[in-house]
N, C-alpha and C positions, 0 to 999 in steps of 0.2 A: 505493499500499499504506499503510496507517496502522497506527499502534501503537494499539490497543485493549486494555483489561484482559483481554478473553477470548483475546488472542494469546498462544500459547504459542512460546517460541523455545528451541532447544537448540543448544549449541555443541559440537562434537566437534573433537578435535586427533588427526590421524593422523600417525604417525611411521614412517619406512621408513629401513632401513639393510641393508647387504650383510654376510653373515657368510660367511667363507672358512675352509676349513682345508686342511691339506696333503694329506689324502686323499679329499675331496669336493669337487664344483664349487660355486661360489659360490652362495648361497642368499638371497633377499631374505626378510627378516623386518620386524616391525612391531608397534606397539601403537596402540591407539584410546582416547582418554580422554573420558568425558563430562565436560565441564568442571564443570558445576553439582554433581554428585555427587563428583566426583574419582575415579570408578570407572574403572580402566584394565584393558584386555584386552591380552595378547600374542598374535600370531598369526603363522603362517607361510601360511595360505590366506586370501586376500582375501575369501572368502565369509564368513569368520568377522566380519569387519568389518560386512559387510551385516547379518548376524544380530544383532549387538551393536546397531548403530542402530535396526534394526527393532523388537527388544525394548524399547529406551528409548522410542521413539516410541509404541509400541503400549502402554506401562505394564505390561508383563510383567516377569518377575523378570530384572534385569539381573546378578544375582550369578552365575548360570550360563549364559553363552551357549553355543550348541552348538560344540563341537570347540575351544573357546579356553580359555586357562588364564588365571588371574589371579593 
């Protein structure tokens, strides 16, 4: 693999944590950040991570990923 000017690279940081409450079972939550733009989306459904990343890679609007909140 070579680094050419035409090569585009994206870095995403995914964070996961557990949230528990007295009246509900523990749930996994998380966030995904596109490092270059600083755009971060919080999620409870991992499909939202996939939608966000695909939106960035396809050049579509990353301001409103399906199902996610910003």
